N, C-alpha and C positions, 0 to 999 in steps of 0.2 A: 502493500500501499504506498502510494506518495503521501507526505504529508499534506493535509488539506485543513480548511476553515469553513465552518459552516455557522450560519445564523439559523437558531433553531424557528421552526414553525408549530404551528398549533398541533400536527401531526407526530413531529418529532417529540413532544413533550406529553403528548397524552397517549399517543400507542405505540410509534416505534421511529426509531431515528433511521431516515433513507440517507446513504451513502451516494456520492456521485458514480455515475455508471462506469464499469469497468476499473474502480478504483482499488479492486483487490486481485493483483495480478498473479498472484500465487494461489488464487484460490480456484483457479480453473478444474473443472470436473466434478466438483464438491458443490453440494448444494446447501447445505449446513457446516457449520463449525462453531466453537466456541472460542472466542478469542480474549486475551488477557490485555486489560487495560491498567496503567498505575495511572492515579492522579495525583496532584502536586500535594499531597501530605503522605504519599506513600502506598496507600491503600490501593489494593489489586482487586478489580471488577472484572467478573466473568461475562461477555457479552455474547449472545447467541446470533450468531450472523447468518443469515438465511436468503438464498436466492430463491425465486420463483421459479422452479422445472418449467422451461419451456416460455417463460413469460419475461419480464421486465428482467434487464441484466443489471438492474440496481440493487445492491445488496441492502439490508435492512438489519438492524441491531435490536435485540429484545434482549430477553432473560433480564440480568441485574441492572439493565438499562433504566427501568421504572425505579427503582431502589438509588440508582446513580441520581436520577431527577430530581426525587425528593429529598434525599440527603442535602444534596446542593442548592435546592431552591431555585432550581431552571425553571425559565419563563419564557414563554416566545418572545424573540428580540435578542435572548443571550447568545453567545458564540463559544462554541467549541473550537479548540485545535487539537487536531489529533496528529501525533507524530510516529513516526514508524522508529523503533526504538533499536537503534543500531549497535547500541553497548547493551542489549537485552540481557537481564537476568536468566540465563539459561534454566539454571535450577528451580528458579522462581516460574518459568514459564511464561513471562512477560513479554507480550508480544508490540504495545504500543504504550504511548503515554498521550494523557489527555487533559487539556487544560480547558479554563473556563474563563471567559470574560464577559462580566455581566454587563448588560444594556446599562446606558445612562437613565432611562427610563426606570430600570428596577430600581437603581439607585434612590432616585427621587421619592419612590413610593414607600421606603424604609425610612 
């Protein structure tokens, strides 16, 4: 997966996080996998990544994604940054790092 930035929309926050088409180059031939993401506090989250067989080639993340959204207080308009972890901890099985940029609107509401 290449590094990418995504502004969260309603579907991302309420149902599943959709990723850009063909962003998972090493995912070819598989329709489902569990991917590990390490957040800025060092906690590792397991997101289930799924491609619809014969459908859209846009992968979607679910699984721990909803716990992550609630724990981080994510809302529509917030931005996430996913970074392919080149120095990943193989023993821990971490694949990616995930960072959050809260929208200015979110800051004003608190």
